[in-house]
C-alpha positions as CSV (number, residue, x, y, z in Angstrom):
1,M,95.4,71.8,105.3
2,R,99.0,72.7,105.9
3,S,101.6,70.1,107.0
4,P,102.8,70.3,110.6
5,Y,106.3,70.9,109.2
6,D,105.0,74.0,107.4
7,I,103.7,75.4,110.7
8,I,106.8,74.6,112.9
9,R,109.8,76.3,111.3
10,K,112.7,75.6,113.7
11,P,113.5,75.2,117.4
12,I,115.0,78.2,119.2
13,I,118.1,77.2,121.1
14,S,119.2,79.9,123.5
15,E,120.3,80.2,127.1
16,Q,116.8,81.4,128.2
17,S,115.0,78.6,126.3
18,M,117.4,76.0,127.8
19,D,116.6,77.2,131.3
20,A,112.8,76.9,130.5
21,M,113.2,73.3,129.5
22,A,113.4,72.4,133.2
23,D,109.8,73.5,133.4
24,R,108.9,71.4,130.3
25,K,108.6,74.5,128.1
26,Y,110.0,74.4,124.6
27,T,110.5,77.3,122.2
28,F,109.9,77.3,118.4
29,A,109.8,79.7,115.5
30,V,106.5,79.2,113.8
31,D,104.6,80.4,110.7
32,K,103.3,83.9,111.2
33,N,99.8,83.0,110.2
34,A,99.5,79.9,112.5
35,N,97.2,80.1,115.5
36,K,97.6,78.4,118.9
37,S,95.4,75.4,118.1
38,E,97.3,74.7,114.8
39,I,100.7,75.0,116.7
40,K,99.4,72.6,119.4
41,K,98.3,70.0,116.8
42,A,101.6,70.3,114.9
43,I,103.8,69.8,118.0
44,E,101.7,66.8,119.1
45,R,101.9,65.2,115.7
46,I,105.6,65.8,115.0
47,F,107.0,64.9,118.5
48,D,104.2,62.5,119.8
49,V,103.8,64.5,123.0
50,K,100.8,66.1,124.9
51,V,100.7,69.9,124.9
52,E,99.1,71.6,127.9
53,K,99.5,75.3,126.8
54,V,100.8,77.4,124.0
55,N,102.0,81.0,124.3
56,T,102.7,83.0,121.1
57,M,104.6,86.3,120.5
58,N,105.0,88.4,117.3
59,M,108.7,89.4,117.2
60,K,109.7,92.5,115.3
61,G,112.7,92.2,112.9
62,K,115.8,94.1,113.9
63,L,117.1,97.1,112.0
64,K,120.5,96.4,110.5
65,R,123.0,98.8,108.8
66,M,125.6,98.2,106.1
67,G,127.4,101.5,105.9
68,R,124.8,104.2,105.1
69,N,122.2,101.7,104.0
70,I,119.6,100.6,106.6
71,G,117.8,97.3,106.2
72,K,115.3,95.3,108.3
73,R,115.2,91.7,109.1
74,P,111.8,90.0,108.7
75,D,109.2,89.9,111.4
76,W,108.6,86.4,112.8
77,K,106.4,84.5,115.4
78,K,107.7,82.7,118.4
79,A,105.7,80.0,120.3
80,I,106.5,78.6,123.8
81,V,104.9,75.2,124.3
82,K,104.3,73.7,127.7
83,L,104.0,70.0,127.9
84,T,101.7,68.1,130.4
85,D,103.3,66.4,133.4
86,D,102.5,62.9,132.1
87,S,103.9,63.6,128.6
88,K,107.3,62.4,127.5
89,T,110.0,65.0,126.8
90,I,111.1,66.1,123.3
91,E,114.2,64.1,122.5
92,F,115.5,66.7,120.0
93,F,116.5,69.0,122.8
94,E,118.2,66.3,125.0
95,G,121.9,66.5,125.4
96,M,122.3,70.2,124.6
């Protein structure tokens, strides 16, 4: 079995994700092969919270140019995790 730290890559800190934190929703970049139940277990184990719902999206990598050459950033997966009302918040995002 994979480690929870292999499933959860990094938090996504943007203006839109900061606004969603008022609704107890947190955004993470996750492993492309992870499913919703694995993401839920990993978040609960890492941050010691209760997860109500997980939404996932496959994000396409952007095309980038360097002069005449065209390259592509890698595809990645994004997860939006909603916590239950009786759960504590994730302290990692506090104060941002």
